[in-house]
matplotlib code that plots the C-alpha trace (Angstrom):
import matplotlib.pyplot as plt

x = [106.7, 105.8, 107.1, 105.1, 106.3, 104.8, 101.9, 100.2, 99.4, 97.5, 98.7, 97.4, 98.3, 97.0, 97.0, 99.1, 97.6, 98.2, 98.3, 94.8, 93.7, 94.8, 91.7, 90.9, 91.4, 92.9, 96.6, 98.3, 101.8, 103.4, 106.2, 104.8, 108.0, 107.3, 109.6, 109.6, 113.3, 115.1, 118.2, 116.3, 116.0, 112.3, 110.7, 107.2, 105.8, 102.5, 101.4, 98.3, 96.5, 97.0, 93.7, 92.5, 90.1, 88.2, 88.6, 90.6, 93.2, 93.4, 93.8, 96.5, 98.3, 98.1, 100.0, 102.6, 103.0, 103.7, 106.4, 108.0, 108.2, 109.6, 112.3, 113.3, 112.4, 115.8, 117.8, 117.5, 113.8, 112.7, 109.1, 106.6, 103.3, 100.7, 97.5, 95.3, 92.4, 90.4, 93.1, 96.2, 98.9, 100.6, 103.5, 105.9, 109.1, 111.8, 115.3, 118.4, 120.1, 119.8, 122.8, 120.9, 117.8, 119.9, 121.7, 118.5, 116.9, 120.1, 120.3, 116.7, 114.5, 114.1, 111.2, 109.5, 109.8, 108.6, 105.7, 104.7, 105.1, 102.5, 99.7, 101.0, 102.3, 104.6, 103.3, 105.7, 108.8, 110.7, 112.7, 110.7, 112.4, 109.9, 108.3, 104.9, 104.4, 102.7, 101.3, 97.6, 94.6, 94.7, 98.4, 97.7, 94.5, 96.4, 99.1, 96.4, 94.7, 98.0, 98.7, 98.3, 95.3, 96.0]
y = [61.2, 59.2, 59.8, 59.8, 58.4, 57.7, 60.1, 60.9, 64.6, 67.1, 70.7, 74.2, 77.8, 79.6, 83.4, 84.8, 86.9, 88.7, 86.6, 88.0, 86.0, 82.7, 80.6, 76.9, 74.6, 77.4, 77.3, 80.5, 81.7, 83.6, 84.7, 84.7, 83.2, 79.4, 77.9, 74.5, 74.4, 71.1, 73.0, 74.4, 72.5, 71.8, 70.5, 69.3, 69.8, 68.6, 69.7, 68.8, 71.2, 70.5, 72.0, 74.7, 74.0, 75.8, 79.6, 79.8, 77.4, 79.2, 82.6, 81.2, 79.7, 83.0, 84.7, 81.8, 82.3, 86.0, 85.0, 82.6, 85.3, 87.9, 85.5, 83.5, 85.4, 87.0, 83.9, 81.7, 81.0, 81.3, 80.1, 79.2, 77.9, 77.0, 75.0, 75.0, 72.8, 73.2, 71.3, 70.8, 72.9, 71.5, 73.6, 73.5, 75.5, 76.1, 77.2, 78.3, 75.2, 72.7, 74.5, 77.8, 76.2, 74.7, 78.0, 79.9, 77.6, 77.6, 81.4, 82.6, 79.5, 79.1, 81.6, 80.0, 76.5, 77.7, 79.4, 76.4, 74.0, 76.1, 74.9, 72.3, 68.7, 67.8, 64.8, 64.9, 66.8, 65.6, 66.7, 66.6, 64.8, 65.7, 69.1, 70.2, 72.8, 74.7, 73.1, 73.5, 72.3, 68.8, 68.5, 69.3, 67.2, 64.2, 64.7, 64.8, 61.7, 59.8, 60.5, 57.5, 57.7, 59.5]
z = [113.1, 110.0, 106.5, 103.2, 99.9, 96.5, 96.5, 93.2, 93.3, 91.2, 91.0, 90.0, 90.6, 93.7, 94.4, 97.2, 100.0, 103.2, 106.4, 107.2, 104.2, 105.8, 105.7, 106.3, 103.2, 101.1, 100.2, 101.4, 100.3, 103.1, 100.9, 97.3, 96.0, 95.5, 92.9, 91.2, 91.6, 92.6, 93.6, 96.6, 99.9, 100.2, 103.4, 104.2, 107.7, 109.2, 112.7, 114.7, 116.9, 120.6, 121.9, 119.5, 116.6, 113.9, 113.6, 116.8, 115.4, 112.0, 113.7, 116.0, 113.0, 111.2, 114.1, 113.9, 110.1, 110.8, 113.3, 110.9, 108.2, 110.7, 111.9, 108.9, 105.7, 105.3, 106.5, 103.4, 103.4, 99.8, 100.1, 102.8, 101.7, 104.3, 104.3, 107.4, 108.4, 111.6, 113.4, 111.1, 109.5, 106.4, 105.2, 102.3, 103.0, 100.5, 101.5, 99.6, 101.1, 103.9, 105.6, 105.4, 107.0, 109.8, 110.4, 110.5, 113.0, 115.1, 115.2, 115.4, 115.2, 118.9, 119.1, 116.1, 117.6, 121.0, 119.5, 117.4, 120.4, 122.3, 120.0, 117.6, 117.9, 115.0, 113.0, 110.1, 109.0, 106.0, 102.9, 99.7, 96.9, 94.2, 93.9, 92.8, 90.2, 93.0, 96.2, 95.6, 97.6, 96.0, 97.0, 100.7, 100.9, 99.5, 102.2, 104.9, 103.5, 103.5, 107.1, 109.5, 111.8, 115.1]

ax = plt.figure().add_subplot(projection="3d")
ax.plot(x, y, z, "-o")
ax.set_aspect("equal")
plt.show()
């Protein structure tokens, strides 16, 4: 996996919705609790679809987002903001601490990882050192543009 540094990003506020509202190229807050708070442990994940594309990929990703919420929401996950394209997931996850994230994945993350591995190949997973006011469409598109070619 590659890491990204030095992006210039533009931010705005985006509404929260139900997982049924997950749509391509529209930021979706799975938790509705994003905070521009540097004391939180914030990670950036990018996954590439293994075989699905278009609506089939977005629908499969929506089911995965539900699984993440069910398994991790009460284990230190503060915020989970997702951006889908026809073949990518870009996600910003905020945790009460790195230790809480590690413990959550050790205790119940196996189901989440196994589910994701069925249809996603991880391209990037890193801690974010600077936080957006809110990760909007421009933020996510800039992440995708900065990724190395496949």
